[in-house]
N, C-alpha and C positions, 0 to 999 in steps of 0.2 A: 795490313789490314789481316782481318778475318775472313779463310776460306769460307762459300758460302756455295750451294746448288738450288736449283731450279727444276731440278726434274720432278717433285712431284703436282707440277703445274704445266706439266706436258698435255695431258689432258683437258686443263684448262686453257691451254693457248690454243690449242688445237680450233676451238671454237672462234677463236680471233681469226683464223686464216679461210673462215668459211661466213667472213660478215654478209648479213644481208644488204643488198646494193640496190633494191628496188627504189625505194624511196629515200629522199632525207630523213623522214620519220623513222624510217627502218633503221638505219644507221644513227642515229642518234637513241633509240629504243635499245639497238646494240650495245652501243659504249657505254650505256649507263648500267648496262646488265652487268658486262664485263667488270667493269670499276663496283658494284656491287659483289661479284663474285670474289674480286681480288682484296678487298677489305678484309673478308674471314679468315684469308691469308695471311695476311699481312698486320695481325691487331695491333702493332706499334708504330703504324702510316694512319693519316688521316686522307681524304682526297676531298676538295670542295671544287666547285663551280663556278665561273664567274663569266657572266655575260659581256666582253672584251668591246663589243660594237654591231651598229645595228646595220643593214646594208640595204640598198634597194634592187630588186632585180629587176631584168628586162621585161617581167608581166607589169611591174607597176608597186608587188608586193614588196614587204619587207621580210627582212631574213634577220632573227638575231645568232651571229656569229659567239660561241661561249668555248672555255678553255678547261680544264682540269689540272689542280692542279697537287700533287701528293707530296706532303711533307711529313717530318718524325712529330709524334703526336708530343713528344718530349720540346719546348720553346726553346730552342737552342739555333743562334744564328749559321745558316749555314748555304753553300753554294747551290745554286740551279744550272739546270739543263732544261732546255727546249727541245721538244723533239716535234717533227713533221711529217706526218702521216703520206703515203706513198695513193696511188691509184689510178698512175695516168694522166692526173690534174682531173678528172673526170669522174672518180670515185673514191671509197676511201672515208674515216673519220678519226675522232678522237680515240677511238676504241684500240688504233692500233696503238702499240707500244706501252702497252699494260705492263708488261712482264718487267721491261729494263725499267719504266718510271717507278714501279713499285720497290722492285729492286735497289733503285739510287737509294730511295726516301728511306729505306731499313737499315739504308749505311752512313745516312747522314746528308746525303745531296736531293735535293728541291728538283721536281720532275713536271714540267706544265709539257700535257697535250694539247696541242693546238688545231683548231678548226680554221678552214678556210674556204672563200665561196670557190665552185668547182666550175667545168666547163659550160653546164648545162644552166648554172646562174649566172652566166655573163663573163665567167673568169677568163682574163687571159694574165699574162704574167705580169702585167703594169699593173693590175690592181688587187691581183693575187699576193704581189711581192708587200705590198701594202700592207695586206690582213694578215702579215706573219708579222713585219715589223711592228705592227699597230697591238697586236697580241705582245709583245716583249713590252713595248712603253708601256703597256698599261700595266704588269705586272712591275717593270720601271720604276711606275711610281708611287705603288704599294709596298716595297720593299720593306720598309719600318712595319708596317702594320703585317705582314707574311713572317715578319723575321729571315728576311734572304738577305747575302754576302752579294750586293751587284758587283763587287769588285772579280767574283768569281763565276766567270757565266760559261756555258755551252752551250751548243746546237745540236743537232742529229738527227738525222732523216734518211728515209731508205725510195729509191726507187725517184720518184715523182718527187719525192718529198725529201729526197737529197739532192735534187738538184735546188729545190728551193732553200733548204736548208744552207747548204753550200754558200749560197749568194747572201743571205741574212748574216751568218756567220761573217762575210767580210765588211759589211753592212751596220755592222751592231759591236759600236766602241769596247765596251766591257767585254765581247767574247775573246778567251784565249785556251778553250777547247773544241774542236771538232772533231767528229765521227759522222763518217758518210757511209753509208748502206748500199751498193751498186747503184750510185747515183751518177746523174746525166751533167758533167762537170763543163762541156764546151757544147751548149746548143748549136753554135757555128760549123764547126768541124766533127762530126758526130764518129767517126771512125769507123762506120758499117754498120753501129747501132741502129735497131728497128724502130727503135724509139725516140721521139724527140721532134720529128719532121711536122710539118705545117706549120701554122703561121701564129700558133699560140705564144711563140717567143718573141714575135715580130715576123718583118717582112724584109729589111734590110740586113747588111752586114753589120753593120754600127747594130742595128737594135738587137740582133740577136748576140754579140758578143756582149752587149749589155747585161742581157739576162745568161749569161756565163760566167760562173766564180772563176776560172781560169784567168779571164783577162782583167779581171777588179780585186785582186789580190793584194790587201791592205799592207801600210809600212810593218806591222808587225803580224802577221801572219798567229791563226790560231794554232795551238799543237795539235796537228791533225793527223788523224790515224783512220782508215778507209779501208773498207771489206767489198772482197771481190768474187765471183766465182768464175772460174775460165769456162764452162760452161756456158757463161750467161751472152745472149746473142741482142738480148734484149735491148741491152747498153753494156757492150763489151768492156773486158778489164783495163782495154788501156785506157779508156778514158780516165779509170784510178791513178795508172802510171804516170800518165801525162801531168794529172793533177798535182799527182806528189812532188815531182820532180820541178814543177812549176813554184810553190810552197817554198822549195830549199832553196829557188835560183832567188827567191826573193829574201833571204836570210831565215828563213824558218825552218820548222823541224814537220817531217812527214813521215809517214810507214804505210805499209798497204799488206791487210792479210788478204791472201790468194788462199782461196779452196781448191782444192782440184777437185773436178767434174761436177761444182755446183751451179746450178744453174739462177736464173734470176728469183729474187726475192727468197734465196736458201735461208735466212736469217730469221725467218718466220717459223720456223719449224726445224727439228732435231735431228741430228744430233749439233745443229747449228747453235738452237734458239740459246740452250746454255752456256755455250764455248762464247759464242759473242759478247752475250752479256756480261759472262766475268771478265773479258776484255776491253768492256764499255767501262766497268765498273774501276779496274785496275786503271785503267787509262785516265780518266778523270780526276779521280782520286790522286795521282800523282802529279796532274797537269793544277788540282786543285790544295798541292800540299799538304794532302791528305794525310801522306804516307812518303817518304822517300826513295819508294821499292820500284824503280822503273819498270815497268813492263818488260818482260822478255816473249819476244810474237810467237817463238816456239810451243810456250806453255800452251797457245790457243791456237793449235792446230788441230785439225780433225783428218784420221783417213777418210780416201773417199769410202762412200759406202759400200756395202754388197752388192746394190743393185744397181750402179753405175759400173762398177770392176769386172762383177762377174760374166763371162760371155754367155749370151742366151744361147739356150740347145732347141737345135733344131730337132723342129717335128720328126719323128720316125713314120717311113711309111711301112703303112699296113700291106 
């Protein structure tokens, strides 16, 4: 596998991190703007949009949910990874994961960025996970048209999208690879995480466990790589360690990349964006059989940033 860098996209992705969240229309404009800008950076990649379902909102209006798929312009059979955005289940859009999706497509792996209904649109776990699975099913039924190898499927997501994608990975028979960024993997026992309370995942123990990947791991779990920061209190790193161990207990393979001093959603910004995208590409390429080089986790470490490690200077009294 050839080495790559995405440092030239730092400024571009900085805009992704400050995406407009005022309205659904704003987020759609943002996502399309990101796609257009990334297309200029990746001339060998094409991006197509598909409406995969239309839903009824609580106010009676209809809402079209769409997705973006990035693929190599060269028509050759390629595996596919589905990305599920974060945003606390109440914000965000398919504008997230632009760098990751385009970088995978550049190296022969299609990337699909999914939309799903948000809390303000009547979103609860039960109907939102159906949105995610319906998007996967939409692509599944068009795999020949899109020249996709659906025996090699991956899921990935961050934060709230880490929660949803981890469950979808267990419910998707073809999924053999999973990459989860600071996700909530146990909505019943959150280990002190600030995120994930309330009734979004249900009100009973059974409902919350059914909305937690850690309790529904399939017999042949996807090869899993989890990413988490030690300073994350929104979703604590213990969630990643427990989920990885549960996968191993089921006979699967799972590793955790821990970043010292990194907080929540650290992977959206440098120096973590480049290195975690490299890890994603290395991991999926290995699992999909595109290389026989198993990733060495130490290659994807990041030294704590100066801002996190340097003691603050005390103000001098005049």
